[in-house]
C-alpha positions in Angstrom: -29.6 72.7 34.8 -25.9 72.7 34.3 -23.8 69.8 33.1 -23.1 68.4 36.3 -26.9 68.6 37.3 -28.4 67.0 34.1 -25.9 64.6 34.1 -26.2 63.2 37.9 -29.8 63.8 37.3 -29.6 61.2 34.7 -27.4 58.8 36.7 -30.1 58.8 39.2 -32.8 58.3 36.8 -31.4 55.3 35.6 -30.0 53.7 38.9 -33.7 54.1 40.3 -34.8 52.3 37.1 -32.8 49.4 37.5 -34.1 49.4 41.4 -30.3 49.6 42.8 -29.3 51.4 45.9 -26.2 53.6 45.9 -24.6 51.1 48.4 -25.3 48.6 45.8 -24.2 50.5 42.5 -20.8 51.1 44.4 -20.3 47.5 45.5 -16.9 47.6 47.4 -16.5 51.2 46.9 -13.1 50.6 45.3 -14.0 52.2 41.7 -17.0 54.5 43.3 -17.8 55.4 46.9 -21.3 55.9 48.2 -20.4 59.8 49.2 -18.6 60.3 45.6 -22.2 59.0 44.1 -23.9 61.3 46.0 -22.4 64.2 45.4 -22.3 63.3 41.3 -26.5 62.7 41.6 -26.8 66.0 43.2 -25.1 67.9 40.3 -21.9 68.8 42.7 -19.8 66.9 41.0 -18.7 66.3 37.1 -17.8 62.8 37.3 -14.6 61.3 35.1 -15.2 59.1 32.1 -13.6 56.3 34.3 -16.3 56.5 36.9 -19.0 57.2 34.1 -18.0 53.6 32.6 -18.0 52.3 35.7 -21.6 53.1 36.6 -22.6 52.4 33.0 -21.1 48.9 33.1 -22.9 48.0 36.5 -26.2 49.6 35.1 -25.8 48.0 31.9 -26.4 51.2 29.8 -24.1 52.9 27.3 -22.1 56.2 28.5 -24.1 58.5 25.6 -27.2 57.3 27.4 -25.4 58.8 31.2 -24.2 61.8 29.2 -28.0 63.1 28.4 -26.7 64.7 24.9 -24.1 67.0 27.3 -20.3 67.4 26.3 -17.7 66.9 29.2 -14.5 67.6 27.0 -11.9 69.6 29.1 -10.3 72.6 26.9 -6.6 71.8 26.2 -5.4 75.0 28.1 -5.8 73.2 31.3 -4.1 70.2 30.4 -1.2 72.8 29.3 -1.8 74.2 32.6 -1.4 71.3 34.2 1.6 69.9 32.8 3.3 73.3 33.6 2.0 72.8 37.2 3.7 69.1 37.2 6.7 69.5 35.6 7.8 72.7 37.7 10.1 71.3 40.6 10.1 73.1 44.1 12.7 71.5 45.9 11.4 73.2 49.0 12.3 76.6 47.7 9.7 79.1 49.0 9.1 81.0 46.0 8.7 78.0 43.8 6.2 76.7 46.3 4.4 80.0 46.0 4.6 80.0 42.3 3.0 76.6 42.5 0.2 77.6 44.8 -0.3 80.8 42.3 -0.6 77.8 39.4 -3.2 75.9 41.2 -5.4 79.3 41.8 -5.1 80.3 38.4 -6.5 76.8 37.3 -9.5 77.0 39.5 -10.3 80.6 38.5 -10.6 79.4 34.7 -11.7 75.9 34.9 -13.5 75.0 38.3 -17.2 74.6 37.0 -15.9 72.5 34.4 -13.5 69.9 35.4 -14.8 66.3 36.5 -14.2 65.6 40.2 -11.0 63.2 39.4 -9.0 66.5 38.0 -10.6 68.5 40.8 -9.4 66.1 43.7 -5.7 65.9 41.9 -5.5 69.7 42.6 -7.3 69.5 45.9 -4.7 67.1 47.1 -1.5 69.2 45.5 -3.0 72.2 47.0 -2.9 70.9 50.3 0.2 69.5 50.2 1.9 72.8 49.0 -0.3 74.9 51.8 1.3 71.7 54.6 4.8 73.0 53.2 4.7 76.2 53.2 2.4 77.1 56.3 2.0 73.6 58.3 -1.6 74.0 59.2 -3.5 71.9 56.9 -5.6 69.0 58.6 -4.1 65.3 58.8 -4.7 63.8 55.5 -6.4 60.7 56.9 -9.0 62.8 58.3 -9.9 65.4 55.6 -9.9 62.6 52.8 -10.9 59.7 55.0 -13.1 57.7 52.9 -10.2 58.0 50.2 -7.5 57.2 52.8 -9.4 53.8 53.7 -9.0 52.9 50.0 -5.5 53.1 50.2 -5.1 50.3 52.4 -7.3 48.1 50.5 -6.3 48.8 47.2 -3.3 47.0 45.2 -3.0 49.3 42.2 -2.7 53.0 42.8 -4.3 55.8 40.9 -2.2 59.0 40.5 -4.7 60.3 43.4 -4.1 57.7 45.4 -0.1 58.6 44.9 -0.8 61.9 45.3 -2.8 61.2 48.7 0.0 59.2 50.1 2.6 61.4 49.6 0.8 64.3 51.3 0.4 61.9 54.4 4.2 61.3 54.4 4.7 64.5 53.4 2.9 65.5 57.2 4.7 62.4 58.8 8.3 64.1 58.3 7.7 67.1 60.3 5.8 65.5 63.2 7.6 63.9 66.6 6.2 60.4 66.1 3.9 58.8 63.2 2.1 55.7 62.9 4.9 53.3 61.7 2.7 50.4 60.8 0.2 52.5 58.5 3.4 54.1 56.8 4.7 51.0 56.4 1.6 49.3 54.9 1.6 52.3 52.2 5.3 52.0 51.5 4.9 47.9 50.6 2.0 49.1 48.4 3.8 51.6 46.5 7.0 49.6 46.0 4.3 47.2 44.1 3.3 49.9 41.9 4.9 49.7 38.4 5.5 52.8 36.2 3.1 53.8 33.5 2.5 55.3 30.2 1.2 58.4 32.2 3.8 60.7 32.5 2.2 62.7 35.7 1.8 59.1 37.1 5.6 58.6 37.0 6.2 61.4 38.0 4.2 61.1 41.3 5.7 57.7 41.8 8.8 59.1 42.3 7.4 62.1 44.3 5.8 59.6 46.8 9.1 57.4 47.1 10.8 60.6 47.9 8.4 61.5 50.3 8.1 58.5 52.3 12.0 58.4 52.2 11.9 61.9 53.5 10.0 60.4 56.6 12.9 57.9 57.1 15.4 60.7 57.0 13.8 62.9 59.4 13.3 60.3 61.9 16.8 58.8 61.6 15.3 55.3 60.5 18.6 55.6 57.6 18.7 51.6 57.3 15.6 52.1 55.9 16.3 54.3 52.9 18.2 51.4 50.8 15.0 49.6 49.2 13.6 53.7 48.5 16.5 54.7 47.2 16.9 51.5 44.6 13.5 51.9 43.6 14.0 55.5 43.0 16.6 55.0 40.8 14.6 52.3 38.5 11.8 54.8 38.0 14.0 57.4 37.2 15.8 55.5 34.5 12.4 53.5 33.2 10.9 57.0 32.7 13.7 58.8 31.8 13.2 61.8 34.5 17.0 62.2 34.7 16.4 66.0 36.3 15.6 64.0 39.6 18.8 61.6 39.5 20.6 64.2 42.0 17.9 64.1 44.5 17.6 60.4 44.6 21.8 60.6 45.0 21.6 62.9 47.9 19.3 60.3 49.6 21.6 57.5 48.7 24.9 59.2 50.0 22.5 59.8 53.2 22.1 55.8 53.3 25.8 55.2 52.7 27.1 58.0 55.5 24.6 57.1 58.3 23.2 53.2 57.9 26.9 52.1 56.4 29.2 54.7 57.8 30.9 54.4 54.4 32.1 58.2 53.9 33.9 57.3 50.5 30.7 56.1 49.2 28.9 59.0 50.4 31.0 61.4 48.9 31.3 59.3 45.4 27.2 60.2 45.7 27.3 63.4 46.1 30.2 64.0 44.0 27.8 62.4 40.9 24.9 64.6 42.0 26.9 68.1 42.3 27.9 67.3 38.5 24.4 66.3 37.2 22.9 69.0 39.1 25.7 71.8 37.4 24.7 70.3 34.3 21.1 70.8 34.6 21.7 74.2 35.5 19.3 74.6 38.2 20.3 77.1 40.6 17.8 76.3 43.6 18.9 72.4 43.3 22.4 72.9 43.4 21.9 75.4 46.2 20.1 72.7 48.0 22.8 69.9 47.1 25.8 72.4 48.6 23.6 72.7 51.9 23.2 68.6 52.4 26.6 68.2 51.7 27.7 70.7 54.2 25.4 69.3 56.5 26.7 65.9 56.1 30.6 67.3 56.5 31.4 66.0 53.1 
């Protein structure tokens, strides 16, 4: 049997030994859904350490029992590739988007069989969002990830994958003629309450999802709703030292001042500072995007 099958079988044995149904083990499904547990027990997905710890706690057993002597250590090379994937900005550039898609394909090819479900879900969410940005044909986030999306509306504290799912949903809302304003407002309120973390990936995506939600309001002309988001974006940039993202935040601020407050001078100040910072960072794609946005705003 494979590692997935061995661990899955052991979890099922321990659950049945305790006389618990899958629904009882998953309780409110905030930590683990019934569908996820089924996949784990059938050996179709490898549980993360966090999920294993949850299962062990509910079953009142230890991790070593559930692991059944198996090792689920992830190779360091995978984390190096993951780091590159998260840290490589695309700014909507088609070549960079294609490169990120290729990065994910390379990771799948090398590590698909040994990655736990949480890591695979991270990659799947990123892959779907990239597909939508490049070809615009992926199914809606709330449909293909229905169980996870329902959890988003119930949770108060979000994981990395939760942020990625909200970001994917917001990206889709940007390009549609109409969107569910109540759902997006609920998700926005929850996102605004999320704190920065010691996890660099989490901080990158916290800023990313704030930007994506702001993008919805920008594309739909709801300029007055940008200020709360840009203020939080600036806080995240400062707290997590993501200084290379500051020009992008300033572009959103410029558009708020220009279209919501009709303050062209303040918008110009934002664009001037954004241009100076972008030039210092030396990212040609960022500079080109900034110039294009500035030109479209007539500043």
